[in-house]
C-alpha positions as CSV (number, residue, x, y, z in Angstrom):
1,X,15.0,-20.2,17.7
2,X,13.9,-17.8,20.6
3,X,13.9,-13.9,20.2
4,X,15.7,-12.5,23.4
5,X,14.3,-8.8,25.6
6,X,16.0,-7.1,23.4
7,X,15.3,-8.2,20.2
8,X,11.8,-7.8,21.5
9,X,12.1,-4.7,22.9
10,X,13.5,-3.2,19.9
11,X,10.4,-5.2,17.7
12,X,7.5,-3.3,20.0
13,X,9.5,0.4,19.7
14,X,10.2,-0.1,15.7
15,X,6.4,-1.5,15.2
16,X,5.0,1.8,17.2
17,X,6.6,4.2,15.2
18,X,6.1,2.8,11.5
19,X,2.8,2.8,13.6
20,X,2.0,6.2,14.3
21,X,4.1,6.9,11.3
22,X,1.0,5.8,9.2
23,X,-1.3,6.5,11.2
24,X,-0.6,10.2,11.4
25,X,0.7,10.9,8.1
26,X,-2.4,9.2,6.4
27,X,-4.3,11.8,9.8
28,X,-2.1,14.7,8.2
29,X,-2.7,14.3,4.7
30,X,-6.6,14.2,4.9
31,X,-7.1,17.0,8.0
32,X,-4.2,18.7,8.7
33,X,-4.5,21.8,5.4
34,X,-6.6,24.5,6.5
35,X,-9.1,23.6,3.5
36,X,-9.8,20.0,4.6
37,X,-10.5,21.3,7.9
38,X,-12.5,24.2,6.9
39,X,-14.7,21.8,5.1
40,X,-14.7,19.7,8.2
41,X,-16.0,22.2,10.7
42,X,-18.5,23.6,7.3
43,X,-19.6,19.6,7.6
44,X,-19.9,18.9,11.1
45,X,-21.7,22.8,11.8
46,X,-24.1,22.3,9.0
47,X,-24.9,18.6,10.8
48,X,-25.4,19.7,14.2
49,X,-28.1,22.9,12.3
50,X,-29.4,19.8,11.1
51,X,-30.0,18.0,14.2
52,X,-31.4,20.6,16.4
53,X,-33.6,21.4,13.5
54,X,-35.4,17.8,14.1
55,X,-35.3,18.2,17.5
56,X,-37.4,21.4,17.1
57,X,-39.8,19.8,15.3
58,X,-40.4,17.1,17.3
59,X,-40.6,19.6,19.9
60,X,-43.5,22.2,18.5
61,X,-45.0,18.4,16.9
62,X,-45.0,17.3,21.3
63,X,-46.9,20.2,22.1
64,X,-49.4,20.3,19.5
65,X,-50.4,16.3,19.8
66,X,-51.4,17.7,23.9
């Protein structure tokens, strides 16, 4: 039993629609609200400050070593 080209195309379109709704639905529910976006931004900026502090410390230690 083989599917015609139209059936396969319709199946692909349906799969694309369902998968995009699942992916975007999860994304919106997790990161879509202002509160969650604010928390994400806060955490990201805190991580960046920590990374920059480590870089600054490494540069200072390198400068004092020579």
